C-alpha positions, 0 to 999 in steps of 0.5 A: 139484483142487477149483474153488477151488484150479484157479481160484487156480493159473490166477490165478497162473499168469497173472501170470507173464510167458511169458519167465520161466515155465519158470523159475518153474515149475521153481523151484516143483517140483510138476510134473516135468521130464518133464511141463514138456518136454511141454508147448508154451511156444510157445502163447498165453498163455490156451492155455498156462495151460490146459494147465498147470492140468490138468497140476495137476488131475492131480496133485491141487494142494492149496491148500499147493501153490498157495500156495507158487507164489504166493510163488515169484511174489512173490519175483520181483516184489519184484526190485530192480534198484537193488540189482542195479546196485549189487551188479553194480558193486561185484563188478566194481570189487572184482575189477578196479581199472580197470573202468567200468560203465554201465546203461540200463533197456530194454523188457521190464524188460530192463537194458543193461549197457556194461562197459569193462575195464581192468588194474590199471595201465591205465584202461579201454578205452572202445573195445572195450566189452563189452555184456550185456542181462539180463532180471530174474528169468530166468538168461538174459544176452546178451553181446557178443564180448569181446576180454578173454575172460579177463573172461568168468568174472568177468562170469558170477560177478557176474550170478550173485551180483547177479541171486540166481540160482544160475547164469547158464545158459551156451549155445553160442548165438551170432547178430547179432540180439538179438531172434532169440536172446531169441525162441528162448531164452524160446521165443516166436518162435512164439506166433501159430502157432495162428491164422497162416493157420489158416483157409487149407487146407493145400495152398493155403499157401506157405512162402514159395517159390513151388514152382510156378515152380521149373522144375528139378522137371519130374516133380511129384507133388502128393500128395508135395509136400503131404506134404513141405510138412506136414511142413515145417511140423511141424518149423518151424511156419508163421511166420518163423523167428528169424534165425541166420546159421551152425551149426557142427558138429565131428565126431569119430570113429574109423576102423572096418573089418573088412576092411582095416586100414590107416594109418586103422585104426591111428590112435589119435587120432579123424578130426576134421571141422568142418562150418559151414552159413551163411545170411543167415537159416539156419533160413528156408534150411533150412526151404525146402530140402525144398519146393525139392526140394534135400534129402529131408523130413524134414531131419536132427535135427542140422539141425532141433533147432537152436531147441529145443536152444537152440545152433548150435555142436555137438560129435558124437562117437562113442557 
């Protein structure tokens, strides 16, 4: 890839908002899914663009490849908010005679949608509305809990058609804090990681917990403490965590034993168990476990994978 094409690719990628980067690159199709998974989209944008340009150079991108990316970005720029609102409202009103839809434009091009649901024979219930926050040019919408669960499929259909996306992503992911959900979904919560406390030696940093004041830890090993802290930072980063209140795990397994076959061994139905972790700030709480000596480092991937998998509802079954 010559310098002209490299510069063309660089300038085109720089135009893409970070929140939409993965979606647009997937639509472009030039870089493989494995290559995109290896990219750290949490970096500062300049560093992220540099890594993407290097990948394009390795694959020897041509002018036509860069032009296609530019066209895709152009399609994104042509998003018509007025048309989206009109289409979304018409879809709901055609399906339901009595439904009230109100829009409000917000920061970062987001649109807030308030929907009061009715039925064919009842007027919209204004006291139990559903709130939706949609970010244009992305397949993501954040929806408040709804009293009328049967309306969710229709809502998803309206968003999909009005946004002109082939699908709206459904995630098992909930929180009261929209900013935290948005930060995790768009992988924006640790963009400052490269510069935050970068000049402070590792052993002098604190993870928000004064470990020296913990009287329960009597025999402290400095090397072990540094090892635990390093592992914790590698997993969680050196920055405030997005705010989630809980994570829920549904376990399903069958009893296995070669020694004594009893009631459990003869049971056809699997054993089911529900485990729920809750905290005012769950990720910060998990981050503090190993440095406090409450858990071994590293923590189980089932706990640390929450931001990466973008979910806090898990179903675990036997393989």
